[in-house]
N, C-alpha and C positions, 0 to 999 in steps of 0.2 A: 390478323385482329389488329396487329402492328400495320401493314398495307393498308387498312382502309382508312385508318388514321391519319396516317402520310399522305394517302391521296385526296383527304379530305383535307387536310391541311396545303395542301398543293393547289385545290380549288379555291379556296379560299383567299390566297396568295397570288395566282395566274386574276382571279374575277375582280381582285380589289385595284389589282396594276392597271386592268383593262379597263377598268370604268372610271379613271382618273385618267385615262389618256398617255400614260405611261409603260405600257407592257414593253413594248416595241424597244425602249432605251434600258429595259430591265437587264443587269447586268448578271449573266449568269451563274455568279457567285452568289448573289441577293439570293437566287431563288433556290443553290443546295442550303446557305444557311439558314432558310425558311423550313427545307425539309428536314434537317438537320435533328438529332432527338435534343431536346433541349433540357435541363437539369430538372425543370417541374415537373415533365410527361409521366407520364404511369408508367411502369415496367411491366408487363403482364405474368413473365416468371417469378417476382416477384412479389407483386400484389398477389396471388394465386395461393403461393405459399404463408403468406402472412393469414387467408380465408379461410384455408386449411389448417392449419395453426387454432384459429378459431374454435373451428369447428370438432377439432383432433386435438384438445389440449393435452395427452398423455407422451405425442412429439414434440410438443414445442420447449423452447429452454429461453430461459429471459437472461440477460446480460449483466453482471456481476453489479450489484447495488440497487437494480432495475425492481418494480412493483408492481402486480398487478391482482387487481379486486373485481374477481368476476360472480354473477348474481345469476343463479338459474332458476329456473321452472320446471319440473316433470311432473305430469300425472301418466296413474297407469290403472288400468282395469283387466280385475282377475273374475270369473264367473266359470261358477263349478255344481252342476246337476246332478244327483245321483240319487238311486233307489238304495235305500238300507232295508236289511230285516230281521225280525226283535222275533224271539220266541216266548212263549208264555204260556200256563198252563190254565185251559176253561174249566168254568164252576162245577162241569162233569169229568176232570180228571184228563180230559184231551190236551194235546198238544194244539197252539191256537201259534199261527204264523201272521205277524203282519208287517206289512210293507210301509217305510217313511218315504215319501219324496221330497230331497232338499232342493234347497235351489238357494246358492251363495252367491251373493255378487261382493267385491272389494270393491273400493276406490282409495289408491292412496295419490295424497298432494305432497311433494316435496320443494321445498325451497332452499336452495343450498347457498352458503357463501363462501367462495374459494380465494384463498390469498396466499400468491406465490411471490416468492422471493428470488431473486439469482444471487446465489453464493458467491458461485463461480460463475464465466460466462458459459462454462460446458456442466455446471450443476446448478440443480434449482431445486427448492424445499417448498412444499403447499402442504397448506392448512385447509382440509375442507368440514363446514360446519351445517350440517343438513338438520332444517324446520320441518317436523311430518305432521300432516292429519291424515287421520284414516277414518273412513267411513265402510261399516259391511253392515248386510242386511242377509238375515237368513229367515226362508219362507220354508214350514215343512207342512205338510200334508199326511195324514195319516186318519183311517177309517172317520173320512168325512171330515174330521177338525181339521182347523187353519190355525198355523202357531206362527207369527212372526216374532222375531227377534234383531234389536236394532242396535248398534254397540259403535261410540266416537271416539278418538283420543287425539290429543294434541300434546307436543311435546321433539325435547330435541333427539336427534336419532344420534347413529352413533360417529363420533368425531374422526375422523383419518388424516392422518399423518404420511407424506410422500417425499421420495427423493427420487429426482429424474438426474441421469448422467450420462452426456456423451464421451465416450472414450478416445475418439478419434474426431479429427479436424474435418468439419463440412464442408465438400468441396462439390463444386459445380456438376453435374453429369456422374455422382456417384450417391450410390445408397447411404442415407442417414441412417446410423443404427443410435438406440438411446436404448439405455439399459433402465429398469426401475425399482424399487422396493417403496413398501406399504405398509404401515401399523395399524388396523382400527381397532379404536377402544369400547367397549363395551357402555357408553353414557344414554344409551337409549335406554327405554324402558326394557325388559328383558322379559321374553313371554312363557319364563318358566320361572317367573316370580309372579305374575299375575292370576288374578282368577280367570280362568278361558271362557269360563261359562258367562262373564258379563264384560270384562275390558280384553282389550287390543293391546299391543306391542308396538314399539315403536324404535326397536333396535334388533340387532340379533342376539343377545346375551352372550356372549361370549369375545375373547379379543383373538386375534387372527392376523397372520406375517403374511406379505406378500411378496413374490419376485416374477420379474416380468421382462422381457425384450420387447422392441419393437423397431420396424425396418419400415421407411416412407425413400419414396422414389419420388423423382421431380420431372416428369417428360411433358415440357408444356406442348398443349394446356391441361396436361392431366399429372395427378399425385397419388402415385401406389404407394397402401399401406399396407401394412398387415401388422400383426403381436399375438406373443404367447405368454399365458402366466400363470403361474401356481400359485394358492394359498392354502399357508398353513390354521387350520382352527382349533383353537386350545381347548382342552375339558374344561367344563365348569363343575364346582362340586360343590357343595354345603348346600341344595337344593331340598325345600322343603314344601314343594307345588301338590296339591291335592289334584289325581286327576279325575274322580267320580262327580258324585251332584256334592256340592258342597255342603247339603241343607242334612246329608244323611250322613256327613262326616263322623262326627261325635256317638251315632247309632251303629258303624261299618265296627265287626270286633276286629277285623283285618284291616285297619287303615294303611298297615307300610306295606301290603301289594299294590295299592294304589298311590302312593306317594313316592313322588320324582326324587332323585337323591342325587343324583351325577345325570351330565350329559356329555357323549363324548362326540363330538360334530365329525362329520368327515371331512377328509382334507376336500379340494375342488381345485379343475385344471379349466384354462380358459383360454379360448382364441379367436381371434378379430381380423379379418381381414376386408380390404374395400378399396373405394377409389374416388376421387374427387377430381369435378373436374368444371373449367373456368368457363360461364358462358360468357361472360364478358369480364372488363375492368373491376365491375362493382358488383358481379352475380357469379354464382359458382353451386353447383350443386355436389353432393355426393354421397355414396351409397355402400351400406357395409352388412356383412355379417360376423352376426355373435355368436359362439357356443360357449356353453358350460358345461361342465359334469363335475358333479355331485357325489364322492361314496359314500357307503353306509354308515348311518350315523346309528352310536349306541347311546338306549337309554337306561337307566339301572336304578331298580327302587328299591326302597327301603329293606323290603323283607330279603336283599340280594338276588333278588330276579333281572333279567338282562333282556332287553328286546330290541332287537335291530331293524331299522328304517332305511327301506330300499333305496338304491339310488336313484340319483335323478339327471334328467339331460334336459338342458333349455339350449334353443336355438332363438335365434331374433334376427329380423329384418328390418334395418334402421334406413331412414334416408334423411338428408338434412339440406337446409336452403340458405345460404350465407349471403347476407346481403351488406354491401359496406354504405354505411350512411355518413359518414367523411372519411376524410385519408385515415385516421385514428380509430372507429369506434364500425364495430362489425360487429350485426346482429346476426344469431343463429336459432333456424325455425327448425324443428323436427318431428317425425314421425315416424311409428313402429310398430310391426303387431308379432306376435310371438306365434312358433311354428311346433310348439311339443304343448301336452299338458302340463307341464313344470314350468311355462312363460305364462307372463300377462297374454291377456289377448292384445291390449290397446295401450299402446304408448305414444304421450304428445309430450312435447317440452318446449322451449326456446332457451336462450342463454344471450347476455351481454356485459359488456366490461362496464364497472361504474368507475366514475373518476377519482382517480388519488396522484391527481399533479402534486397537493401539498407534503406527501411521503414521500416521491420521487428523489433519486440523487442529485444533486447538483450538479 
């Protein structure tokens, strides 16, 4: 890429001299000066790193006193189809088995504002505020009858705080190590404090603390990156969520057997690896594979009974396109899809920086 730009510069320079009739008299030092890289010329390695940092924020750090505000929009679609069976006793005393065909489609729209502040050159603090909109449609068919339920919710999700630290100075030709920690608040609508028959949640319902490490390495025109993480999810107690039919709650003599009192979510592990490739000074592409494993969660009811949920594994393929709209403005568009039943089927999104010139340090 650098050769092509230099060749273009040479063609323009020599063509212009020939057109004016001065090519023969041009001094060789003038040609070398025209071909030499100027202060304002683009540097592919530097711009690739900038595009990569915009696409993979967890690997980028700000200089001390610098600020950055980023807006991102993400859409996910999850569809689930299953057949449930219910036993009942007929009028003649025989057992009747009824099957229910259930189709559930969940749409989640998340608008996220992320604010980054450089405490030191190698330490960055971040605040993430998500605004969530959800729409869910549940269709059931049983014994020829058709039932459709729709649920929507709008609200703030779980606010996240994080620190990213580079313990070693970044040097050209060597991998860059970044350590990070995060703390998620339960500011969203908890799934354990709503009426699950009518409402949707916007948050996880519990606090979580995460630790991780990431590596990135620039091999012009490619950046290789990878990360690992571990999340501690804290137990949530003092709940009073009825899991049965809410219309029959006061008529049920065994309410405690169906009333959730506490949730101990299992810890989770995650990993991510991929690469970013520079197609030109203004366009780059990246591809990554993300995987997470969540341990069993324990649900305790008021009568002392506990139920363990199975562990889950999520795998996602994600691809991103980075477009440089100006020397300091990069827009990223991403698309992905899930590989397991515990993953979203479709992922779409984009991110862009917001102007913070008034907040930057002099």
